[in-house]
C-alpha positions in Angstrom: 187.1 -81.0 7.7 188.3 -83.3 10.5 185.6 -86.0 11.1 185.6 -85.5 14.8 185.2 -81.7 14.3 182.1 -82.4 12.1 180.7 -84.6 14.8 181.3 -81.9 17.4 179.4 -79.3 15.3 176.5 -81.7 14.8 176.4 -82.6 18.5 176.4 -78.9 19.4 173.5 -78.2 17.0 171.5 -81.1 18.4 172.1 -80.0 22.0 171.0 -76.5 21.0 167.8 -77.9 19.5 167.2 -80.0 22.6 167.5 -76.9 24.8 165.0 -75.1 22.6 162.5 -78.0 22.7 162.8 -78.1 26.5 162.1 -74.4 26.7 159.0 -74.8 24.5 157.8 -77.7 26.8 158.1 -75.5 29.8 156.3 -72.6 28.1 153.5 -74.7 26.7 153.0 -76.8 29.8 153.2 -80.1 28.0 155.9 -82.2 26.4 156.7 -82.3 22.7 157.6 -85.9 23.1 158.2 -86.9 19.5 160.6 -84.1 18.8 162.5 -84.7 22.0 162.8 -88.4 21.5 164.1 -88.0 18.0 166.7 -85.5 19.1 167.8 -87.7 22.0 168.3 -90.6 19.6 170.3 -88.3 17.2 172.4 -87.0 20.1 173.2 -90.5 21.4 174.1 -91.7 17.9 176.5 -88.8 17.4 178.0 -89.0 20.9 178.8 -92.7 20.3 181.0 -91.8 17.3 183.0 -89.2 19.1 186.3 -90.0 20.9 185.7 -90.4 24.6 188.2 -87.7 25.6 186.7 -85.2 23.1 183.2 -86.0 24.3 184.1 -85.6 28.0 185.8 -82.2 27.3 182.8 -81.2 25.2 180.4 -81.9 28.1 182.6 -79.9 30.5 182.6 -76.9 28.2 178.8 -77.3 27.6 178.1 -77.3 31.3 180.4 -74.3 31.9 179.5 -72.1 29.0 176.3 -73.5 27.4 178.2 -73.5 24.2 181.1 -75.9 23.7 181.9 -75.2 20.0 182.5 -71.8 18.6 183.1 -70.4 15.1 186.1 -68.3 14.2 185.7 -65.4 11.8 188.4 -62.9 10.9 190.7 -64.3 13.6 188.2 -63.9 16.5 186.7 -66.7 18.6 183.0 -66.1 18.6 182.7 -67.9 22.0 184.7 -65.4 24.0 185.2 -62.7 21.3 189.0 -62.7 21.8 191.4 -62.3 18.9 193.3 -65.6 18.3 197.1 -65.7 18.0 198.2 -65.2 14.4 199.9 -68.6 14.4 196.7 -70.3 15.3 194.6 -68.4 12.7 197.0 -68.8 9.8 197.1 -71.8 7.4 194.8 -73.5 5.0 194.1 -76.6 7.0 192.7 -75.0 10.1 189.5 -77.2 10.1 191.6 -80.4 9.5 192.4 -80.6 13.1 190.6 -80.2 16.4 191.6 -76.9 17.9 190.7 -75.1 21.1 190.6 -71.4 21.9 193.6 -70.5 24.1 191.4 -68.1 26.1 188.1 -69.9 26.7 188.9 -73.5 25.7 186.0 -74.0 23.4 186.4 -76.2 20.3 186.9 -74.0 17.2 185.9 -74.2 13.6 186.7 -71.6 11.0 184.1 -70.0 8.8 184.5 -67.6 5.9 187.9 -66.5 4.7 
């Protein structure tokens, strides 16, 4: 897997966890400070390793959709649920490059076969 793609997936997971922690904080009426601080440190560490252009686009997609990275299964982007062009979905090295969905623009990674 492309190293930048791995970092994007990790960053997406950390951002998702941060959103969940913030929801819990609002529901409970107090901060879960330790969890939040650890996740913020992890996010900063991952973000520093990403290419600046990739990170900037990731942030735009995250702000727009709430999900900047989407899996692909059976030729379908699971961000917008559109079928991908066959040329984009074929090949063995799909996860060896950073690819965006032609419909929604989210970063893609392939799962399954």
